[in-house]
N, C-alpha and C positions, 0 to 999 in steps of 0.2 A: 504493500499501501503506499502511497507519498506520502511521505514524511511529514510535510506540510497538512495532509488533512489529520494525522495522528496529532500532530501538535496542536492543531485547531481545537480539535476535540477535550482535549487536557487542558488547554487554555480555557475553554469554556466552562470546563467542569470546575477549574479553580476558579472562574469569575462567579460560578452560581453559588459558590461557598463563602465568599469572600463580600457576595449584595447580602448575606445573614447578617454580618457583624454591624455592628452599631458603634457611636464613636465611645460607649462605655468599655467595650472589650478590647479596645487597643492598648489596653495596658496589661491584658492577660499575656501568662508566658507562653512561650512557644517550645517546641522540641529543639529549635536551632539555639542552640544555650547561648545566655544572656541576652537574648531579641526575645520582645515583647512582639506582639501581635502587628503593632503599629510600627517597630523596626522591621520586621519581616516584610508587610506589605510596602515600605519604602524601598527595600532591596529590589522586591519582584517587581515593582513599577519602574523603577529606572533599569531594569535588565530587560522589561518589554522596550521600552525605549532606544536602549543600546541595541538590541538586537534589529529593532525595525532601522534604526540609524544603520547599521551594517547592510541591511537588505538592499537601501537606498543610496549605498557607497560613502556612508559619512562613519563609519565603525572606527575608522584609525582616532577618531579624535576623542583623547580623554575625557572632554568636557562631559559627551553623552553619557557616560557610565556612572557620575557622579552621584551619589545618593547623598539625597537632601530630604529631612524631616517632612513629613506630611501633614500632621496635626489632625484637627478633627475632620480633613476632608480626605483621608486615606481611601476610602472606600470608593468613593466616585473617582479618584483620581487613577486608580487601580484598573478600575472598569474600563474607563477612558483608554489606559496605555494599552490593555489587552484588546480591544479593538484595531488599536493603531498597528500593534505588531502583527495581527492575523492579515490584517488589511496587504500590509507591507509585506507578508511571506505570499500573500494572492496574488503578487503580480505575475505577468504573463513573462516567462523567460528568466526569473529569480533562481531557477534551481542551476540556472548556466554560470551565474556569476561564483565569485568569489567573495566573502567577507572578511573584512579587517574586523578583527575583535579586540579591541585596546588593552581590556583588562586582563587577556590571557599573557601570562609571560613577562618578562621583563621588554616593555616597548610595545608589547602586543604582538599579535601572528595572525596570518591570514589561512581561512579554510574554504573549501569549496561547499557552498551554499547547503547540498545536504546535510553533511556532517555538522555546521554549526545549527545547522535547525536543529540535528538530533541533539546538541548541547541542551540547546532551549528545551525542546520535550522533553527529556529526562530530571533537567531542574524542575520545571513545572509539575511534572506527575509529582514527585518528592516534594515539593512545597506546597503545593494542593493539599497532599496528606497532613503537613505540618499544620497549615490554617484551619484543616477541620478537628485534627487532635484537638488545637487549641480552643476551639468554638464548641467541642463535644458533638460533631453531627459527624455520621456516617462520609465515607470516602472509600468508593467502591469501581474502580476502574475496570473497564471489559477486557474479557480474556484478551483480545487480539491487541489491547493498546499494553497489556502485561508482556506478552510476549514479544512484543516489537520493541519494548524496553529494556529485554534481559542482557541481548546483547550489548547495549549501549551502557549500561550498568556495568557489564563485567569489563570492560575496557578502560573506566577510570580509573586512573591511577591510584594505588593507596598506598599509605604509609607519610613518609615526612611532608609530602606537601598538602596533606589534610590536616594539618596540626599549625598552618599559618592561620592568623589572624584573618578571617573574612573569608576562609573556604569556603566552598560552597557546602561539601561533603567531609564528615568527621571520618578518623579510622572505622575499618571494615569490623562489626560485631559477630559474634555468633547467632545462627537463628536457630531456635527449638527444632526438633525433628518434624513436628508436624506442623510446623509453618508453612503458608501459603506461597506461592510462587511468588506475590506480590509482597509478602512480608520480608522474603527472602531477598528479595531487592532491597527493599528498606532498609537491610541489616547490614547488606552489601556496604550500602552508600551511609552507614554511621548512625543510623535512625534505631532508635532503642523501641522494641516494639510494647516495651510495659510501661513508657514515660507518660506520665498524666501529671497534671497542673494542680 
């Protein structure tokens, strides 16, 4: 399946969950260590804008990746950013482009569009779960989404890079023997399945 369609579905799931949040929820803790829900939404919002800029040819500019606090407007800001990135990825010919991602590595890196969109896809699959856990609402991605995410999650480097401040994922954790495929992806990317607020 087209990675853009998978990404669109995951972004839509995240937007549906974020839309349930109220300004009073923004102080809730999340599975992202040290981040409140407001912090997480600020990160997710700027990532949408950064990837949209990359699709438009402007991803090498570090300013488009700079996180700013969103305050009480975090939810509408997130929903608007989700619409922007989905529209940017849907442009005809985008899969033939290369995306400059200024925040990857020292000084940024360039990736083929399908690979870059895959990064975005796995990030929002996991962050959608993070938001759902913070809000105590269900998050159940469809089986084809989970299967598409598996090889991408397996390819994310483990170890030292995941210990750096601001790393998208924490070091890999063990999953229980009865864990679902999605649970195993979460553990692979450093999420504790037993996390509660």
